[in-house]
C-alpha positions as CSV (number, residue, x, y, z in Angstrom):
1,X,-19.1,60.6,-63.3
2,X,-22.1,58.3,-62.9
3,X,-21.5,58.1,-59.2
4,X,-21.7,61.9,-58.8
5,X,-24.9,62.1,-60.9
6,X,-26.5,59.4,-58.8
7,X,-25.3,61.1,-55.6
8,X,-26.7,64.5,-56.8
9,X,-30.1,63.1,-57.9
10,X,-30.3,61.1,-54.6
11,X,-29.8,64.3,-52.7
12,X,-32.6,66.0,-54.6
13,X,-34.9,63.1,-54.1
14,X,-34.2,63.2,-50.3
15,X,-35.0,66.9,-50.1
16,X,-38.3,66.4,-52.0
17,X,-39.3,63.5,-49.8
18,X,-38.4,65.4,-46.7
19,X,-40.5,68.4,-47.8
20,X,-37.5,70.7,-48.2
21,X,-38.6,72.8,-51.1
22,X,-36.0,75.6,-50.4
23,X,-33.5,74.1,-52.9
24,X,-32.0,77.0,-54.9
25,X,-32.6,80.7,-54.9
26,X,-36.0,82.3,-55.0
27,X,-37.1,85.0,-57.4
28,X,-36.6,87.7,-54.6
29,X,-33.1,86.6,-54.0
30,X,-32.3,86.8,-57.8
31,X,-33.8,90.3,-57.8
32,X,-31.7,91.5,-54.9
33,X,-28.6,89.9,-56.4
34,X,-29.3,91.6,-59.8
35,X,-29.8,95.0,-58.1
36,X,-26.6,94.6,-56.1
37,X,-24.7,93.7,-59.3
38,X,-26.1,96.7,-61.2
39,X,-25.2,99.0,-58.3
40,X,-21.7,97.6,-58.2
41,X,-21.3,98.0,-62.0
42,X,-22.5,101.7,-61.8
43,X,-19.9,102.4,-59.1
44,X,-17.2,100.7,-61.0
45,X,-18.1,102.6,-64.2
46,X,-17.9,105.9,-62.3
47,X,-14.5,105.0,-61.0
48,X,-13.1,103.8,-64.3
49,X,-14.4,106.9,-66.2
50,X,-13.1,109.4,-63.6
51,X,-10.3,111.7,-64.7
52,X,-7.3,110.2,-62.8
53,X,-8.1,106.6,-63.6
54,X,-9.0,107.3,-67.2
55,X,-5.7,109.2,-67.7
56,X,-3.7,106.4,-66.0
57,X,-5.3,103.8,-68.2
58,X,-4.6,105.9,-71.3
59,X,-1.0,106.2,-70.4
60,X,-0.7,102.5,-69.7
61,X,-2.2,101.6,-73.1
62,X,0.1,104.2,-74.9
63,X,3.2,102.7,-73.2
64,X,2.1,99.2,-74.1
65,X,1.5,100.2,-77.8
66,X,4.9,102.0,-78.0
67,X,6.8,99.1,-76.4
68,X,9.5,97.7,-78.6
69,X,9.9,94.0,-79.1
C-alpha cells in the first residue's frame, strides 16, 4: 500500500512542478454534472410514477408479498 501512496503523491508532485493545475474537476464541471444528474432523476421519477410502471410495480410487490415459502 505504501508503494501506491508514494506513486500517487509523486504523480501530484510532478503535475505541480510541471505547471499542470488541471488536476480534478472544476466548479463548472461539478455544476454541469449536478444539473445533468437532477435532470436524469426528474425523468426517472416521471417514468416510475407513470400509470403503467406504477401498476406493474404494485403487482410485482403484491405477488412477492403473497408468495408462499
